[in-house]
Structures are given as C-alpha cells and as structure tokens.
LUMMARZA-520082 format. One line per field, with one value per residue (C-alpha): z negated, x, y; residue number from 1; residue in three letters. Coordinates in pm, whole numbers, plus 50000, padded with zeros to 5 digits. Each point is the difference from the previous one (the first is absolute). Example, Ala and Ser with C-alpha at 12.3 -4.5 7.8 and 13.67 -1.06 7.14 Angstrom:
! residues 2
w: [49220,50066]
u: [51230,50137]
v: [49550,50344]
seq: [1,2]
type: [Ala,Ser]
This chain:
! residues 717
w: [83874,49925,49854,50229,49931,50014,50360,50156,50043,49635,50075,49639,50001,50319,49844,49663,50110,49977,50305,50099,50114,50351,49862,49778,50293,50208,49725,49969,50373,49990,49703,50152,50358,50068,49892,50219,50301,49939,49977,50327,50171,49904,50114,50333,50067,49889,50185,50271,50114,50111,50137,50351,50071,49894,50341,50113,49680,49956,50144,50331,49966,49721,50189,49891,49753,49763,49963,50310,50252,50259,49758,49918,50374,50045,49713,50149,50346,49867,49791,50247,50353,50026,49896,50273,49778,50019,49906,50300,50281,50360,50250,50318,50319,50330,50345,50308,50235,49854,49812,49665,50162,50202,49904,49917,49758,49841,49939,49841,49777,49892,49915,49800,49816,49914,49845,49794,49885,49861,49745,49734,49936,50320,50000,50294,50346,50259,50358,50223,50077,50337,49953,49648,49966,50369,50199,50300,50249,49817,49963,49621,49718,49626,49800,49643,49713,49679,49664,49762,49744,49818,50182,49879,50131,50330,50050,49930,50235,50287,49930,50014,50322,50186,50150,50108,50182,50159,50129,50193,50172,50326,50360,50029,49665,49720,49654,49706,49648,49895,49720,49648,49889,50308,49953,49643,50102,50266,49790,49698,50214,50178,49683,49798,50267,50015,49623,49970,50261,49814,49669,50154,50139,49669,49784,50151,50017,49637,49895,50179,49818,49667,50050,50068,49706,49745,50147,49902,50180,49671,49878,50341,50028,49664,50100,50316,49811,49735,50255,50204,49681,49931,50359,50010,49673,50116,50337,49826,49750,50279,50161,49671,49945,50346,49883,49758,50227,50363,50019,50317,50190,50001,49622,50046,50278,49787,49688,50170,50114,49679,49757,50190,49975,49641,49878,50141,49837,49656,50020,50131,49701,49743,50156,50032,49632,49893,50180,49823,49661,50066,50079,49668,49761,50176,49817,50250,49750,49865,50355,50087,49688,50078,50365,49910,49721,50245,50371,49914,49861,50316,50213,49792,50013,50373,50055,49798,50207,50322,49864,49874,50326,50205,49756,50104,50351,49850,49979,50378,50089,50282,49945,50228,49834,49650,50063,50159,49675,49802,50210,49939,49631,49975,50169,49800,49677,50077,50107,49686,49781,50159,49969,49626,49921,50265,50075,49635,49956,50320,49903,49656,50156,50263,49779,50178,50285,50127,50181,50163,50368,49975,50260,49931,49886,49741,49704,50083,49966,49655,49903,49965,50358,50023,50334,49869,49684,50217,50190,49674,49888,50329,49944,49651,50150,50305,49923,50205,50346,49958,49869,50280,50277,49874,49956,50344,50171,49801,50038,50369,50054,49787,50201,50296,49756,50004,50363,49946,50156,49905,50167,50019,50257,50369,50228,50096,49681,50137,50251,50364,50064,49702,50108,49812,50171,50342,49931,49850,50312,50228,49815,50028,50370,50079,49746,49902,49778,49687,50052,49755,49729,50020,49707,49852,49874,49779,49893,49854,50292,49946,50069,50261,50301,49820,49913,50366,50115,49753,50118,50370,49920,49799,50176,50084,50039,50355,49972,49755,50029,49930,49637,49943,49713,49753,50092,49639,49979,49728,50142,50117,50351,50156,50288,50129,50084,50227,49938,50289,49841,49895,49645,49879,50153,49725,50121,49908,49642,50097,50219,49718,49739,50223,50080,49633,49905,50254,49965,49822,49638,49959,50322,49974,50246,49997,50224,50016,50086,49724,49745,50090,49960,49667,49872,50107,49822,49680,50021,50052,49706,49757,50106,49774,49712,50046,50025,49678,49812,50111,49906,49663,49915,50132,49780,49694,50049,50034,49696,49793,50130,49969,49713,50182,50167,50226,50166,50029,50193,50218,50072,50113,50214,50188,50071,50157,50204,50158,50074,50181,50201,50107,50128,50173,50193,50071,50156,50225,50112,50019,50071,50209,50155,49925,50042,50139,50301,49776,49767,50284,49943,50141,49744,49925,49902,49638,49712,49923,49751,49707,50012,49770,49724,50006,50095,49747,49716,50131,50061,49662,49831,50162,49920,49636,50003,50070,49763,49711,50082,50011,49703,49778,50053,49939,49685,49869,50023,49855,49700,49946,50055,49945,50291,50310,50219,49897,50061,50349,50107,49842,50115,50361,49940,49855,50225,50327,50148,49905,50146,50320,50038,49917,50247,50267,49950,50011,50309,50173,49906,50105,50320,50129,50032,50232,50251,50018,50313,49838,49871,49636,49887,50180,49815,49670,50062,50115,49732,49708,50131,50045,49658,49828,50189,49917,49643,49924,50167,49946,49680,49780,50090,50048,49891,49681,49860,50080,49814,49698,50027,50028,49720,49752,49654,50106,50227,49698,49751,49850,49745,49663,50027,50331,49859,49726,50251,50252,49933,49905,50312,50009,50288,49802,49880]
u: [30748,49847,50234,50078,49838,50152,50072,49877,50355,49971,49857,49911,49774,49831,49904,49897,49818,49623,49949,49681,49667,50122,50317,49794,49769,50301,50127,49654,49980,50341,49898,49666,50122,49802,49675,50078,50079,49680,49791,50134,49961,49636,49954,50175,49795,49666,50036,50219,49713,49810,50307,49999,49657,50094,50012,49677,49818,50085,49798,50079,49827,49948,50156,49733,49940,49735,49717,50092,49741,50121,49954,49651,49923,50119,49784,49688,50075,50061,49684,49754,50139,50069,50365,50081,50265,50369,50057,49802,50188,49992,50070,50132,49920,50170,50006,50170,49765,49648,49782,49827,49666,50121,49875,50352,50051,49659,50087,50328,49819,49762,50299,50168,49675,49966,50344,49931,49654,50149,50188,49776,50259,49880,49673,49795,50144,49943,50087,50165,49749,50023,50068,50137,50227,50046,50267,49898,50132,49816,50311,50055,49752,50008,49800,49936,50004,49877,50172,49802,50278,50261,50281,50243,49771,49959,50376,50010,49704,50184,50304,49784,49815,50300,50117,49644,49961,50343,49895,49715,50238,50006,49875,50107,49855,50190,49850,50145,49860,50051,49900,50134,49957,50183,50272,50070,49991,50268,50189,50024,50092,50280,50141,49972,50192,50266,50040,50024,50275,50182,49964,50136,50297,50062,50036,50328,50142,49907,50158,50324,50016,49923,50277,50250,49871,49999,50279,49807,49733,49822,50000,49891,49720,49844,49850,49853,49854,49847,49864,49852,49830,49852,49884,49826,49825,49895,49873,49780,49888,49899,49790,49818,49968,49854,49694,49930,50077,50125,50379,50158,50226,50254,50027,50183,50216,50126,50016,50225,50248,49997,50012,50289,50200,49921,50026,50348,50086,49890,50164,50318,50016,49935,50222,50289,49970,49963,50318,50195,49858,50085,50362,50028,49816,49970,49666,49713,49727,50187,50073,49628,49909,50254,49889,49631,50081,50181,49931,49662,49877,50103,49816,49686,50001,50070,49710,49770,50113,49910,49662,49925,50102,49779,49708,49968,49898,49690,49830,49970,49639,50109,49969,50290,50237,49893,50032,50342,50110,49829,50172,50346,49932,49879,50309,50238,49832,50054,50362,50064,49845,50212,50309,49947,49899,50109,50338,50119,49895,50187,50312,49996,49996,50263,50253,50335,49846,49849,50337,49979,50092,50194,50188,50372,49964,49726,50234,50157,49673,49978,49671,50180,50105,50338,49910,49682,50185,50252,49709,49848,50338,50037,49659,50116,50287,49817,49628,49901,50114,49801,49693,50001,50058,49723,49754,50084,49920,49682,49863,50089,49809,49709,49938,49819,49737,49830,49906,49872,49663,49782,49705,49834,50171,49902,49927,50367,50093,49825,50201,49925,49874,49755,49639,49882,50251,49915,49632,50069,50185,49734,49723,50195,50056,49636,49808,50222,50298,49794,49776,50189,49952,49624,49864,49691,49736,49712,49730,49649,49753,49859,50342,50115,49954,50166,50301,50026,49984,50273,50220,49952,50099,50309,50325,50194,49696,49959,49669,49726,49758,49629,49892,49869,49768,50098,49825,49904,49787,50215,49977,50360,50117,50344,50189,50357,50220,50297,50298,50206,50327,50167,49903,50363,50022,50066,49700,49768,49995,49897,49719,49870,50019,49816,49729,49947,49985,49729,49781,49670,49960,49970,50184,50326,50283,50223,50143,50339,50198,49819,50083,50371,49982,49814,50259,50281,49828,49977,50366,50107,49781,50137,50367,50097,49806,50180,50338,49931,49880,50298,50254,49837,49981,50355,50134,49813,50133,50358,49952,49879,50277,50291,49880,50159,49787,50269,50109,49638,49926,50312,49931,49645,50105,50278,49763,49761,50288,50087,49634,49971,50310,49854,49685,50211,50169,49652,49895,50308,49958,49629,49857,50276,50116,50376,50133,49669,50172,50248,49730,49762,49686,49804,49943,49643,50095,49911,50057,49727,49761,50052,50376,50045,49771,50111,50360,50054,49890,50219,50308,49971,49960,50317,50189,49898,50101,50358,49976,49910,50286,50259,49882,49923,50359,50139,49791,50123,50361,49910,49841,50316,50257,49822,50209,49813,50306,50015,49627,50039,50300,49891,49640,50125,50261,49753,49702,50157,50064,49651,49834,50203,49918,49634,49979,50166,49737,49714,50133,50041,49643,49846,50201,49893,49652,50146,50044,49621,49817,49690,50056,49870,50249,50275,49898,50001,50340,50178,49853,50060,50338,50122,49857,50196,50319,49987,49898,50271,50285,49923,49790,50102,50367,50070,49750,49855,50347,50132,49707,50093,50351,49884,49744,50221,49845,49695,49892,49939,49883,49661,49825,49937,49618,50002,50209,49738,49719,50163,50050,50357,50154,50366,50191,50308,50008]
v: [88473,49660,49739,49708,49669,49651,49902,49679,49884,49875,49656,49926,50301,49878,49669,50137,50311,49959,50220,50173,49860,49915,49846,49770,49926,49899,49773,49845,49933,49838,49783,49902,49964,49681,50167,50296,49783,49804,50318,50138,49659,49996,50361,49936,49687,50147,50328,49860,49773,50312,50181,49845,50146,50351,50164,49832,50086,50366,50287,50167,50337,50255,50295,50249,50277,49872,50254,50198,50116,49747,49709,50128,50016,49643,49881,50165,49860,49651,49997,50152,49961,49632,50039,50254,50159,50075,49634,49873,49824,50122,49725,50155,49807,50092,49856,50139,49809,49992,50250,49971,49922,49701,49653,49888,50287,49945,49634,50111,50251,49718,49779,50276,50075,49635,49986,50310,49879,49677,50211,50159,50273,50166,50192,50124,49928,50274,49920,50270,50283,50179,50368,49952,49692,49920,50190,50209,49747,49723,49778,50057,49954,50000,49742,50111,49750,50157,49948,49777,49966,50200,50171,49728,49721,50177,50008,49625,49945,50169,49786,49686,50077,50141,49664,49917,50332,49959,49658,50173,50239,49800,50034,50362,50117,50178,49989,50201,50054,50360,50230,50057,49636,49870,50263,49890,49635,50043,50258,49770,49698,50183,50152,49680,49804,50268,50014,49624,49990,50278,49812,49679,50194,50182,49690,49864,50356,50050,49668,50091,50335,49827,49747,50281,50204,49711,49789,49686,49803,49911,50360,50126,49742,50086,50336,49852,49704,50220,50247,49717,49866,50344,50038,49663,50078,50344,49871,49746,50260,50240,49727,49952,50378,50031,49807,50283,50296,50013,50027,50133,49758,50278,49958,49670,50134,50286,49781,49746,50268,50207,49711,49840,50317,50077,49641,49976,50332,49886,49660,50159,50232,49723,49734,50242,50094,49639,49894,50275,49898,49635,50087,50181,49765,49664,49951,49975,50084,50303,50111,49979,50200,50270,50010,50045,50248,50226,49937,49843,50332,50179,49741,50028,50378,49991,49761,50222,50297,49820,49900,50349,50161,49767,50032,50367,49887,49841,50343,50014,49895,49771,49623,49904,50248,49900,49628,50038,50163,49718,49740,50144,50053,49639,49864,50224,49896,49629,50066,50210,49730,49727,50216,50052,49640,49746,50165,50008,49638,49901,50196,49844,49652,50081,50175,50004,49798,50325,50044,49657,49972,50325,50192,50049,50361,49936,49971,50332,50190,50158,50160,50336,50062,50164,50158,50158,50104,50179,50159,50127,50141,50181,50159,50098,50196,50150,50020,50306,49886,49677,50180,50261,49741,49772,50288,50144,49668,49937,50354,50003,49677,50123,50316,49832,49863,50343,49940,49648,49918,49702,49832,49660,49776,50023,49708,50000,49820,49691,49788,50078,49644,50007,49955,50304,50229,49871,50052,50345,50115,49850,50190,50322,49951,49919,50210,50292,50087,50037,49693,49772,50266,50056,50201,49842,50243,49884,50242,50007,49981,50356,50154,49748,50225,50292,49778,49892,50365,50097,49712,50091,50361,49903,50088,49688,49773,49867,49813,49917,49704,50062,49938,49649,49916,49727,49674,49935,50318,50151,50349,50026,50079,49937,50153,49964,50297,49946,50237,50130,49889,49676,49894,50052,50349,50266,50206,49715,50111,50353,49868,49779,50279,50243,49745,49913,50366,50078,49690,50048,49894,49626,49914,49801,49958,49691,49732,49827,50314,50195,49728,50033,50381,49975,49753,50231,50293,49792,49892,50366,50112,49742,50022,50293,49844,49669,50171,50195,49689,49791,50275,50050,49632,49941,50275,49871,49648,50125,50219,49704,49776,50246,50221,50297,50272,50146,49680,49888,50318,49966,49636,50083,50297,49824,49710,50249,50142,49664,49938,50335,49920,49666,50167,50260,49723,49849,50331,50007,49641,49928,50344,50156,49671,50019,49646,49875,49839,49822,49877,49906,50201,50294,50277,50096,50353,49937,49760,49744,50150,49766,50051,50299,49866,49639,50032,50282,49770,49716,50215,50174,49665,49871,50320,49979,49638,50095,50295,49777,49758,50274,50213,49703,49877,50350,50043,49662,50123,50341,49827,49801,50278,50329,50130,50126,49944,49635,49974,50143,49794,49674,50050,50009,49729,49756,50070,50119,49656,49881,50312,49970,49630,50053,50290,49785,49731,50251,50174,49664,49900,50329,50049,49661,50152,50263,49721,49944,50101,50157,50351,49973,49732,50198,50317,49814,49837,50316,50227,49765,49888,50358,50094,49719,50078,50373,49932,49745,50179,50371,49996,49705,49980,50371,50266,49847,49894,50348,50154,49786,50137,50364,49983,49810,49953,50206,49716,49776,50266,49966,50225,49842,50034,49815,49716,49958,49982,49765,49627,49900,49845,49911,49839,49903,49642]
seq: [1,2,3,4,5,6,7,8,9,10,11,12,13,14,15,16,17,18,19,20,21,22,23,24,25,26,27,28,29,30,31,32,33,34,35,36,37,38,39,40,41,42,43,44,45,46,47,48,49,50,51,52,53,54,55,56,57,58,59,60,61,62,63,64,65,66,67,68,69,70,71,72,73,74,75,76,77,78,79,80,81,82,83,84,85,86,87,88,89,90,91,92,93,94,95,96,97,98,99,100,101,102,103,104,105,106,107,108,109,110,111,112,113,114,115,116,117,118,119,120,121,122,123,124,125,126,127,128,129,130,131,132,133,134,135,136,137,138,139,140,141,142,143,144,145,146,147,148,149,150,151,152,153,154,155,156,157,158,159,160,161,162,163,164,165,166,167,168,169,170,171,172,173,174,175,176,177,178,179,180,181,182,183,184,185,186,187,188,189,190,191,192,193,194,195,196,197,198,199,200,201,202,203,204,205,206,207,208,209,210,211,212,213,214,215,216,217,218,219,220,221,222,223,224,225,226,227,228,229,230,231,232,233,234,235,236,237,238,239,240,241,242,243,244,245,246,247,248,249,250,251,252,253,254,255,256,257,258,259,260,261,262,263,264,265,266,267,268,269,270,271,272,273,274,275,276,277,278,279,280,281,282,283,284,285,286,287,288,289,290,291,292,293,294,295,296,297,298,299,300,301,302,303,304,305,306,307,308,309,310,311,312,313,314,315,316,317,318,319,320,321,322,323,324,325,326,327,328,329,330,331,332,333,334,335,336,337,338,339,340,341,342,343,344,345,346,347,348,349,350,351,352,353,354,355,356,357,358,359,360,361,362,363,364,365,366,367,368,369,370,371,372,373,374,375,376,377,378,379,380,381,382,383,384,385,386,387,388,389,390,391,392,393,394,395,396,397,398,399,400,401,402,403,404,405,406,407,408,409,410,411,412,413,414,415,416,417,418,419,420,421,422,423,424,425,426,427,428,429,430,431,432,433,434,435,436,437,438,439,440,441,442,443,444,445,446,447,448,449,450,451,452,453,454,455,456,457,458,459,460,461,462,463,464,465,466,467,468,469,470,471,472,473,474,475,476,477,478,479,480,481,482,483,484,485,486,487,488,489,490,491,492,493,494,495,496,497,498,499,500,501,502,503,504,505,506,507,508,509,510,511,512,513,514,515,516,517,518,519,520,521,522,523,524,525,526,527,528,529,530,531,532,533,534,535,536,537,538,539,540,541,542,543,544,545,546,547,548,549,550,551,552,553,554,555,556,557,558,559,560,561,562,563,564,565,566,567,568,569,570,571,572,573,574,575,576,577,578,579,580,581,582,583,584,585,586,587,588,589,590,591,592,593,594,595,596,597,598,599,600,601,602,603,604,605,606,607,608,609,610,611,612,613,614,615,616,617,618,619,620,621,622,623,624,625,626,627,628,629,630,631,632,633,634,635,636,637,638,639,640,641,642,643,644,645,646,647,648,649,650,651,652,653,654,655,656,657,658,659,660,661,662,663,664,665,666,667,668,669,670,671,672,673,674,675,676,677,678,679,680,681,682,683,684,685,686,687,688,689,690,691,692,693,694,695,696,697,698,699,700,701,702,703,704,705,706,707,708,709,710,711,712,713,714,715,716,717]
type: [Met,Arg,Ser,Pro,Thr,Val,Gly,Val,Ala,Asp,Thr,Ser,Gln,Ile,Thr,Ala,Ala,Pro,Gly,Gly,Leu,Leu,Gly,Arg,Leu,Gly,Gly,Leu,Met,Ala,Asp,Arg,Ala,Arg,Trp,Val,Phe,Gly,Phe,Trp,Leu,Ile,Val,Ala,Ile,Ala,Leu,Gly,Ala,Ala,Ala,Pro,Ser,Val,Phe,Asp,Ser,Leu,Ala,Gly,Ala,Gly,Trp,Gln,Ala,Asn,Gly,Ser,Glu,Ser,Val,Gln,Thr,Arg,Glu,Val,Ala,Gln,Ala,His,Phe,Gly,Gly,Asn,Ser,Ala,Ala,Ala,Val,Gln,Val,Val,Ile,His,Ser,Gly,Thr,Val,Thr,Met,Asp,Ser,Pro,Arg,Thr,Gln,Arg,Leu,Ile,Thr,Asp,Ile,Ser,Gly,Ile,Leu,Gln,Gln,Asp,Asn,Arg,Phe,Gly,Ala,Ile,Val,Ala,Pro,Val,Pro,Gly,Gln,Thr,Val,Ser,Arg,Asp,Gly,His,Thr,Gly,Ile,Leu,Leu,Ala,Gly,Ala,Asn,Ala,Ser,Thr,Asp,Asp,Met,Val,Ala,Ala,Val,Thr,Asp,Ile,Gly,Pro,Lys,Leu,Lys,Ala,Leu,Ser,Thr,Asp,Gly,Phe,Glu,Ile,Tyr,Pro,Thr,Gly,Ala,Ser,Ala,Leu,Trp,Ser,Asp,Phe,Asn,Lys,Ala,Asn,His,Glu,Ala,Met,Met,Lys,Ala,Glu,Met,Phe,Ser,Trp,Pro,Val,Thr,Leu,Ala,Ile,Met,Val,Leu,Ala,Phe,Gly,Ser,Leu,Val,Ala,Ala,Gly,Leu,Pro,Leu,Leu,Leu,Thr,Leu,Thr,Gly,Leu,Val,Ala,Ser,Ala,Gly,Gly,Leu,Val,Leu,Leu,Asn,His,Leu,Thr,Pro,Ile,Ser,Val,Trp,Ala,Met,Asn,Phe,Ala,Met,Met,Phe,Ala,Leu,Ala,Leu,Gly,Ile,Asp,Tyr,Ala,Leu,Phe,Leu,Val,Ser,Arg,Phe,Arg,Asp,Ala,Met,Arg,Lys,Ser,Gly,Asp,Ala,Arg,Ala,Ala,Val,Ala,Glu,Thr,Met,Asp,Thr,Ala,Gly,Lys,Ala,Val,Leu,Leu,Ser,Gly,Leu,Thr,Val,Leu,Ile,Ser,Leu,Ser,Ala,Val,Leu,Ile,Val,Pro,Ala,Pro,Ala,Val,Arg,Thr,Met,Ala,Val,Gly,Ile,Met,Phe,Ala,Val,Ser,Phe,Val,Leu,Leu,Ser,Thr,Leu,Thr,Leu,Leu,Pro,Ala,Thr,Leu,Gly,Lys,Leu,Gly,Arg,Lys,Val,Asp,Ala,Val,Ser,Leu,Pro,His,Val,Ala,Arg,Gln,Pro,His,Arg,Ser,Pro,Arg,Phe,Ala,Ala,Trp,Gly,Glu,Leu,Gln,Gln,Arg,Arg,Pro,Trp,Pro,Phe,Ala,Ile,Ala,Ala,Leu,Ala,Val,Leu,Ile,Gly,Leu,Ser,Ile,Pro,Val,Phe,Gly,Leu,Lys,Val,Ala,Met,Pro,Ser,Ile,Ser,Val,Val,Pro,Glu,Asp,Ala,Ala,Val,Arg,Gln,Gly,Tyr,Glu,Leu,Val,Gln,Arg,Glu,Phe,Gly,Thr,Gly,Ala,Pro,Gly,Met,Val,Gln,Ile,Val,Ala,Pro,Ala,Pro,Val,Gly,Glu,Gln,Ala,Ala,Ala,Val,Ala,Arg,Ala,Thr,Glu,Gly,Ile,Ala,Met,Val,Thr,Pro,Pro,Gln,Ala,Ala,Pro,Asp,Gly,Ser,Gly,Trp,Val,Met,Met,Gln,Ala,Met,Pro,Lys,Val,Asp,Pro,Ser,Asp,Pro,Ser,Met,Gly,Thr,Ile,Leu,Asp,Thr,Leu,Arg,His,Asp,Leu,Pro,Glu,Gly,Ala,Leu,Ala,Gly,Gly,Ala,Ala,Ala,Glu,Asn,Leu,Asp,Leu,Gln,Ala,Ala,Leu,Asn,His,Tyr,Leu,Pro,Ile,Ile,Val,Gly,Val,Ile,Leu,Ala,Leu,Gly,Phe,Leu,Leu,Leu,Leu,Val,Ala,Leu,Gln,Ala,Pro,Leu,Ile,Ala,Val,Leu,Gly,Thr,Val,Val,Ser,Leu,Leu,Ser,Thr,Ala,Ala,Ala,Phe,Gly,Val,Ala,Lys,Leu,Val,Phe,Gln,Asp,Gly,His,Gly,Ala,Gly,Leu,Leu,Gly,Phe,Thr,Pro,Gln,Gly,Phe,Leu,Asp,Gly,Trp,Gly,Pro,Val,Phe,Phe,Phe,Ala,Met,Ile,Phe,Ala,Ile,Ala,Met,Asp,Tyr,Thr,Val,Phe,Leu,Leu,Ala,Thr,Ala,Lys,Glu,His,Tyr,Glu,Arg,Ser,Gly,Asp,Pro,Ser,Val,Ala,His,Val,Asp,Gly,Val,Ala,His,Ser,Gly,Arg,Val,Ile,Ala,Ala,Ala,Ala,Ala,Val,Met,Val,Ala,Val,Phe,Phe,Thr,Phe,Ala,Leu,Ala,Asp,Pro,Leu,Pro,Pro,Lys,Glu,Met,Gly,Ile,Ile,Leu,Gly,Val,Ala,Val,Leu,Leu,Asp,Ala,Val,Leu,Ile,Arg,Leu,Ile,Leu,Leu,Pro,Val,Leu,Leu,Arg,Leu,Thr,Gly,His,Ala,Ala,Trp,Trp,Ser,Pro,Arg,Trp,Leu,Arg,Lys,Val,Leu,Pro,Asp,Ile,Ser,Phe,Ala,His]
C-alpha cells in the first residue's frame, strides 16, 4: 500500500508547493492577469470582427463522398454538358390555366432565363422540352439551369435567386427551384433558424441552472462569459479558415452547441475547485495554482479526449462531415484555451469576490458534498444491486441498436412550405414518383447506345431518355434514367447497384440520389473504423492520465455502453416512432445517415469528459490515502455535484434542440440529451464508482515496466 501524502488541508503546503506545470501556469496567469485580459481582448476584437458574417460566409454543401462514382459523374457532366449535373437547378413552372406553349408562359420563361443568365454561377439554360421536361397535360414544365460553379456556390446561388423567382409567382403561375442545390439551400436555412432559436432558448435556461449550481451570480456568469469569448473567437476563425477551404455552415451550428456545453463543464469544474481552495487558504494565487494543478489537469485531459475523438471523423471522405468535426474542434480548442488561461487570470483577480451576489445557501456548499459522500458509502456497502440495476437498464436500452437503419434524409425533413418541397411534390405528381431522383448516366460515345439499352432493361427503371452527345465534342454522351420509386426508397440502392454492375466499361451512373447513396455507403464503411480508432485513442489517453490499465479499460467500455444505449433510444424514437406525436415529427423509418458516425464521436467525447472528471478526482484521493475505498467515496463526494450540475446544463442545452421543427436538430438534441442523461446518472454516478469499489487496489495497479514508459502524471497537489 502506498503511503499517504500531505493533504491540501495544510495551507502552508499549498502556498509553498511548487506544483506541476499547470499549477505554475495558473500562478503565471494570475500574476499576469492584465496581459492575459489584453491578449483575449485583442483576439476577441480581431476575430470577433469577422464573427457576424459566419453563417453567410460558410459553405452550404459538401454532402458527398469524394472519389465516388457519383462525384465523378457530376464532374464529367459539369465539364462537358453545360453544367447539367447533380448540382444543376431545375426550376419548376406550373399553371392551372395555361400550358407551357402559351405566350404568357413563354414570356415568363424568358424572364426566368434572364434572371439566371445575370448570375455567372449558372451555366447553360435549357427551356422546358415537350416530351421530356413538359408534363403530358402541358401545364407543368422544368427549366434547367446548369451548374457553372462548385456545389457550395450553387447552394448560395439558389439562396440568392429564390426571392426573385418567388416574385414572379403571380397571375396563376407557381415557380419552385428544385434539385440538390435547392434542397440543401432550404434544408440549411430551416435547420439554421431552428438551431438559432434553440440556442437563444438554451442560454437563459443554462444561466438559471448555473445560478442554482454555483449559488452566485458572479460564479455562474464566469462560464458563460468564457464560453461566449471562445465562441466569438472560433466563429471569426472559421470565417478566416473558410478562405482556405470550404467549411460547412453546420460546423458553426454544432460548434455553438457543443462548445457551450463543454465550456460550462470545464469552468464548472475549475470554479468549484477554486472556491474550495479559497475557503481553505484564503490566498487567491495559491488557490489558482492548486485548482490548475488538480482540476486543471482533468480539464486538459478531457479537452484532449474530445479533440482526439472528433479527429477520428476526419477520415471520412465527405467535406461536410469533415468540416463539422473541424468546426467543433476549433471551437473546443478556443474554449479550452480560454479555460486554461483567461479563467485562472479572472479567478486570481476575483479571489473571494467569486461568491459575490450569492444565494443564501452558497456558504453551506462544501466542495465535498455530504449527500454524494453518503451515496458513495451506500455503494460501498451494497455494490452488486447498483451494478446489476445499472447494467440491466443500459443493456436493455442497447438491444434495439442492432435493428437500427440509417439513410440520407428524405424530402420530409424540409418544412412543408419550403419551395423545394413544393416543387419536389409537384414534379412527382406530374412526371412520376422517381422523377426527382433521376439517375444520370454518362458514357463514351461508342458504348452510349449499349448503356441506354442496359438502363432500359434494369429492373426498377421506368424510363430512359435518348443519349445526347456532349456539345463540346468531347466524345461523351449523357442520358437520364427515371427510377420507379421515390429517391429515399430503400430499393433505390439495389436499383443503382444493379445498373452500375451491368453498364459497359467506361460508363458512370450518378445524380443527386446516387450521391446520397454513395455518401451513405462511405459513412457505413468508415463507421467501424472510426469506432475502433476512437476506442483505442480513448483508452490510450485514459491509460496515460491514470497510469492504470484496468480502470482505463473499464472507463472506455462503460463509455461505449452508454453510447450504445443512446442509439438504442434513437432507434425506438426516430425509426420506430415511439413518442413521435409528443415530439411533433413524422418518423422516416430510419436515422439520418450521418448520425452514427458523427453522434458516436460526440457522445463518446462527452462520456469520456465525465470519465476523466470522476476518475481524476478518485485518483487524486487514492494518491493521498492509498485506500481504494477512500478514493471511491471521496471521488464521488468531490465530483458528484459537479458532474450532476454539468449534466443538467448539457441536457438542458441539448433538449432545447428537441423543440425544433426540422428533424435533424431534433435527432441531435434527443440523442445527445439522452446520452448525457444516461451517462451521468447510470455510468458516472453508479456503474463506474461501483466498479472502483469492486476492483479495489487492482483498479489503480500498474506494472513497473508500464510506469517507466508512461509520463509521470499526478493529480494530488
């Protein structure tokens, strides 16, 4: 058994102890507070100047699998067929009184063409063609505007011309831009508005929880102020980064939500520890040093865990997915940096004033919670009932995950009054169920007729247009194949696979629906790789931090268990529709395709966040006492209130997104909120502490050779 070290209750030791690197950093920040404030003021002003334009500057597309056959098809179509690719815009024109060949309609088509030709992002303009893009009754036509820019620029182009086209929808005419670019334009707009509303609602809720948790307006306001500073800096940074490489607008949406939750977590952990150190020593600088030397290490390791988990997503060859991960990593990095520099400087200046404007109960809140200490002691006496109950719930909720289905979102995720959805439904009604999901086939001219014959013979294909030679004489031909099913129908994948298998060599099949299917295939392919990488890196980080193989394994496994349970709940809600009426949505019969890859990384990062907080605190007390029982009880007693408060904040932030009308933010809010709730209650406050009780000294044992290899990290101050 290791001999106990000097406890922090000895205030002379606190002041004199040199501390570790982070302790010295904290002391330096407190001593140089004005320089720190000046640095962050400059950063906030410099990057903040660009922050207001973040949502207008960031990219709107990128939902593709780079290198896939569908992307290759789009590139050929865009280069050789006047931009008639999956990124092209189809403008649907409908009148209940006149036909497409009437003078009124022809004047309208001329007006629409004029608007499009004024924007150099649009390529060749093709008016509705009878027999191809004019309905049988002649009352509906589709004008094609080729793509003469990147997919991101085409989404922005649709956003820009939308009001102009809407202004022409008079005198009995309906005009709707449709196609993939229009879909992402309306999709991003609807989701951005919903997420902004949820963010605005979550801030006051968060502040209320923080005031109750800290008992002081000053202490409660610090995390929000620091998080806001980090978010402003990251927003401006993303605008600048967007000039180097397109960054998805979703990156900022996710970054705002995730950084708010994590920033409050980190500040909560540090401020709570600082207040305890101040009560014992009365020396603000010494309290900052102790806080950074103990809780600061846990925050740093937690932040690294989040960044490592999200970095695994970067291997997916989809720009939108990658840049969402980059956006969150960017925001978390700024929040982490402000937590480790600006917060210690602020705490050093505030000292006892951190409890200013306190609620009556604040003085009665010791860092070691008597209630959570009693909870830990109860687990010491009755470990097995707690372990069995927690495992039963988690495993029971995890079982449905084996029936989880994923697919790219259907048109139903766009609001019913969105122009793209109205145009989509009109095209289906007038041209056929599969018309919005036309498969584009490009082939070398010598095999063009053979490719057309193969397409016509493919089961599930309703119609194939005649091959048309490329106008630039490049030797390519193009044809369009209309499937018999809706683009989101599960059989669409089988139809596309069969067609691609049978097409002659050199022929390519793509289109908007094919791009979605190729992206889903890439996400499915990389999911097990990402899971493996995240688990391995998470284990290694815990091993380095805790110097104990067994507890590192257990911490990783239980985090995986809470993640599986969250996805099990997602299957029950979003695939099977349980609670759909209460939450106000119509289930698609599947989870949106990016969910497993992206949400797994986010959930696991959050789970490991709490794991580090709990186990770092337990290890600190084990280093002091050498007693695993003390480590267990005091680990829960000192971190339980912080974990509960942090979880309450995260659940509040995430569940506000469940109130959104569009489905993707609702999925995100429910899945992440449930994950945090399950993880905090069943894992961090029950199962993991019980595992510490059951494993005893073995939890903290490490072979001598491993201790020599790993860096020496201690959490005791």
